[in-house]
C-alpha positions as CSV (number, residue, x, y, z in Angstrom):
1,M,15.6,-13.1,7.0
2,E,15.6,-13.9,10.8
3,P,15.0,-17.3,11.8
4,G,11.5,-17.8,13.4
5,K,10.3,-14.4,12.1
6,N,7.8,-13.6,9.4
7,I,7.4,-10.8,6.9
8,Y,4.0,-9.2,6.5
9,F,2.4,-7.3,3.6
10,L,-0.7,-5.1,3.5
11,S,-2.2,-2.3,1.7
12,D,-5.1,0.1,1.0
13,A,-6.4,1.2,4.3
14,H,-7.4,4.6,2.8
15,L,-7.3,6.0,6.4
16,G,-9.3,9.4,6.4
17,S,-12.1,8.1,4.2
18,P,-15.0,8.3,3.9
19,D,-15.5,10.0,7.3
20,Y,-13.7,10.4,10.6
21,K,-15.8,7.8,12.5
22,S,-15.3,4.9,10.2
23,S,-11.7,5.7,9.5
24,L,-10.9,5.8,13.3
25,Q,-12.6,2.3,13.7
26,R,-10.4,0.9,10.9
27,E,-7.3,2.6,12.3
28,K,-7.9,1.1,15.7
29,R,-8.3,-2.3,14.0
30,L,-5.2,-1.9,12.0
31,V,-3.2,-0.8,15.1
32,S,-4.5,-3.9,17.0
33,F,-3.2,-6.1,14.1
34,L,0.2,-4.5,14.2
35,K,0.5,-5.0,17.9
36,Q,-0.5,-8.7,17.5
37,I,2.2,-9.4,15.0
38,Q,5.0,-7.4,16.7
39,S,6.6,-10.3,18.3
40,S,6.7,-12.3,15.2
41,A,7.5,-9.8,12.5
42,S,11.0,-8.9,11.1
43,D,9.6,-6.7,8.4
44,I,6.2,-5.1,7.5
45,F,5.6,-3.8,4.1
46,F,2.8,-1.4,3.3
47,L,2.2,-1.5,-0.4
48,G,0.4,1.9,-0.8
49,D,-2.8,3.8,-0.1
50,L,-2.3,3.6,3.6
51,F,-3.8,6.9,3.7
52,D,-6.7,8.2,1.5
53,F,-4.9,11.4,1.0
54,W,-1.4,12.5,2.3
55,F,0.4,15.8,1.6
56,E,3.4,17.1,3.4
57,Y,3.7,20.9,3.5
58,R,7.1,21.9,4.6
59,R,6.0,22.5,8.3
60,V,2.5,20.8,8.3
61,V,1.4,17.1,7.9
62,P,-2.2,16.0,7.8
63,R,-4.2,15.9,11.0
64,G,-4.9,12.6,12.5
65,F,-3.7,9.1,12.5
66,T,-2.0,9.5,15.9
67,R,-2.7,5.8,17.0
68,L,-1.1,4.4,13.8
69,L,1.9,6.7,13.6
70,G,2.6,6.1,17.3
71,T,2.5,2.4,16.8
72,L,4.6,2.4,13.8
73,S,7.2,4.4,15.8
74,E,7.2,1.8,18.4
75,L,7.6,-1.1,15.9
76,S,10.5,0.8,14.4
77,D,12.1,1.5,17.7
78,A,11.7,-2.2,18.6
79,G,13.9,-3.1,15.5
80,I,11.1,-4.1,13.1
81,R,12.0,-3.0,9.5
82,L,9.1,-0.9,8.1
83,H,8.7,-0.5,4.3
84,F,6.3,1.9,2.4
85,F,5.4,1.9,-1.3
86,T,3.6,5.0,-2.3
87,G,0.2,4.4,-3.9
88,N,-1.8,6.7,-6.1
89,H,-3.6,8.2,-3.0
90,D,-0.5,8.9,-1.0
91,I,1.9,9.7,-3.9
92,W,2.6,13.0,-2.3
93,L,4.3,11.4,0.8
94,F,7.8,12.9,0.9
95,D,10.3,12.5,3.9
96,Y,8.2,12.7,6.9
97,L,7.7,9.1,7.7
98,E,11.3,8.3,6.8
99,N,12.7,11.0,9.2
100,E,10.2,10.7,12.0
101,I,9.6,6.9,12.1
102,G,12.6,5.5,10.2
103,M,10.5,3.8,7.4
104,T,12.1,3.0,4.0
105,V,10.0,4.6,1.3
106,Y,9.8,3.2,-2.2
107,R,8.5,5.3,-5.0
108,R,8.5,2.8,-7.7
109,P,8.3,-0.9,-7.9
110,A,11.2,-3.0,-6.5
111,R,12.8,-6.4,-6.8
112,L,13.8,-7.7,-3.4
113,T,15.3,-11.0,-2.2
114,L,13.6,-12.0,1.0
115,G,14.9,-15.2,2.6
116,Q,15.7,-17.4,-0.4
117,K,12.8,-16.1,-2.6
118,E,12.6,-13.4,-5.3
119,F,9.9,-10.8,-4.9
120,F,8.5,-8.1,-7.2
121,L,6.6,-5.5,-5.0
122,A,4.5,-2.5,-6.2
123,H,1.3,-0.7,-5.3
124,G,0.1,-1.8,-8.8
125,D,-1.4,1.5,-10.1
126,G,-0.8,2.0,-13.8
127,F,-0.6,-1.8,-14.6
128,D,-3.8,-1.6,-16.6
129,E,-2.1,-0.7,-19.9
130,T,-5.5,0.2,-21.5
131,D,-6.4,2.9,-18.8
132,H,-4.7,5.9,-20.6
133,R,-6.7,8.3,-18.5
134,F,-5.0,7.1,-15.3
135,K,-1.6,7.4,-16.9
136,I,-2.2,11.0,-17.7
137,I,-3.6,11.8,-14.1
138,K,-0.5,10.2,-12.6
139,K,1.8,12.2,-14.8
140,I,0.0,15.4,-13.7
141,F,0.2,14.3,-9.9
142,T,3.9,13.6,-10.1
143,C,4.6,17.0,-11.7
144,R,6.8,19.0,-9.4
145,I,5.3,22.3,-10.6
146,L,1.8,21.0,-9.6
147,Q,3.0,19.9,-6.2
148,W,4.5,23.3,-5.6
149,G,1.2,25.0,-6.7
150,F,-0.8,22.6,-4.4
151,S,1.4,23.5,-1.5
152,R,0.4,27.2,-1.9
153,L,-3.1,26.2,-1.1
154,H,-4.3,26.5,2.5
155,P,-4.4,23.0,4.1
156,N,-8.0,23.3,5.2
157,F,-9.2,23.8,1.5
158,A,-6.5,21.6,-0.1
159,I,-7.2,18.5,2.0
160,W,-10.9,18.9,1.7
161,L,-10.6,19.2,-2.0
162,A,-8.4,16.1,-2.2
163,H,-10.7,14.0,-0.1
164,S,-13.8,15.0,-2.1
165,W,-12.1,14.0,-5.3
166,S,-10.9,10.6,-3.8
167,N,-14.4,9.8,-2.4
168,R,-16.1,10.5,-5.8
169,S,-13.5,8.4,-7.6
170,R,-14.1,5.4,-5.3
171,E,-17.8,5.7,-5.4
172,K,-17.7,5.6,-9.2
173,H,-15.4,2.6,-9.6
174,G,-16.2,0.6,-6.5
175,E,-14.5,-2.9,-6.2
176,D,-13.8,-4.6,-9.6
177,P,-13.9,-8.4,-9.2
178,F,-10.8,-10.3,-10.2
179,R,-11.3,-11.9,-13.7
180,E,-8.3,-14.4,-13.9
181,E,-6.9,-14.2,-17.4
182,E,-8.7,-11.0,-18.2
183,E,-7.3,-9.3,-15.1
184,P,-5.1,-6.4,-16.0
185,M,-2.5,-7.3,-13.4
186,V,-2.3,-10.8,-14.8
187,K,-1.8,-9.5,-18.2
188,Y,0.8,-7.1,-17.0
189,A,2.7,-9.8,-15.2
190,R,2.6,-12.2,-18.1
191,K,3.9,-9.6,-20.4
192,H,6.6,-8.0,-18.3
193,L,7.5,-10.1,-15.3
194,L,7.3,-13.9,-16.0
195,N,10.6,-15.8,-16.7
196,R,12.6,-13.4,-14.7
197,G,13.1,-15.6,-11.7
198,Y,10.4,-14.2,-9.5
199,D,8.7,-16.4,-6.9
200,Y,6.2,-13.8,-5.8
201,L,4.5,-10.8,-7.3
202,I,2.8,-8.8,-4.6
203,F,0.5,-5.9,-5.4
204,G,-2.1,-3.7,-3.7
205,H,-4.4,-1.2,-5.4
206,R,-7.1,-3.7,-6.6
207,H,-8.9,-4.1,-3.2
208,C,-9.6,-7.8,-3.7
209,P,-7.5,-10.6,-2.0
210,V,-6.1,-12.9,-4.6
211,N,-3.5,-15.8,-4.6
212,Y,-3.2,-16.7,-8.1
213,P,-0.6,-19.0,-9.9
214,L,0.8,-17.5,-13.0
215,D,2.8,-20.7,-13.7
216,D,4.5,-23.5,-11.8
217,H,7.1,-21.0,-10.3
218,T,5.5,-17.7,-9.8
219,R,2.4,-16.7,-7.9
220,L,0.5,-13.3,-8.1
221,I,-0.7,-12.0,-4.7
222,I,-3.1,-9.2,-4.5
223,L,-3.5,-8.0,-1.0
224,G,-7.0,-6.8,-0.7
225,D,-7.6,-3.9,1.6
226,W,-8.4,-2.6,5.1
227,L,-11.7,-1.2,4.0
228,T,-13.9,-4.3,3.8
229,H,-11.5,-7.4,3.7
230,F,-9.0,-6.5,6.4
231,S,-6.6,-8.8,4.6
232,Y,-2.8,-9.3,4.5
233,A,-0.1,-11.7,3.4
234,M,2.5,-13.4,5.5
235,F,5.8,-14.8,4.2
236,D,7.4,-17.4,6.6
237,G,10.6,-17.9,4.7
238,D,9.2,-20.5,2.4
239,T,5.6,-19.7,1.5
240,V,3.4,-16.6,1.1
241,T,-0.2,-17.0,2.5
242,L,-3.2,-14.7,2.5
243,G,-5.0,-14.2,5.8
244,N,-7.7,-11.9,7.3
245,K,-7.6,-9.9,10.6
246,L,-9.9,-11.7,13.1
247,Q,-12.8,-9.8,14.5
């Protein structure tokens, strides 16, 4: 980690949802934030669902997001390392951001050493071990045959269909409040990740900003979102803190 630099984490902007006007406002706000941290950032981690839906046809990518994609290209060209963990809404991101922007894309959780600390990073979908329906849906969406079949649909219909399904799903579930020891992410972390030397577990997906001590050594950070909270985490080489983008 570079002296005097910070590492930033954010997730769940769901750009493209629920409509063009509100998505554009959030995109501009996100771009403003990225430009503000450019001088202080060595790395920026996007922990999934940056887009509400993303599918790369061989010669076509989704329309829009030009302000964000242009800013990400500028950050990468300036030497800032950009990292992208696919979420359940942008699981069909393939090689476009890697090739065009130079982002490092992760398609599964990762253990990373940042500075002198050990991190476990993931979007966090699938950590509710009681949600068997979601596990089935994710297996379907990661099926190569289904991806091939979806790519045969015309983009106008395919992207409309995907956004319609995504919006209905979010309206149905809304934001589920953090429930401490009853929280599925806490249960997952205690069962699978404690006592493995992690200092920080950082997840997205849940849309509620949380900084929760699992024990005296390990903290669980849930990043919130860029729909209502406009929240992010910052690592200064010693401590991870949660913050909110100012108006």
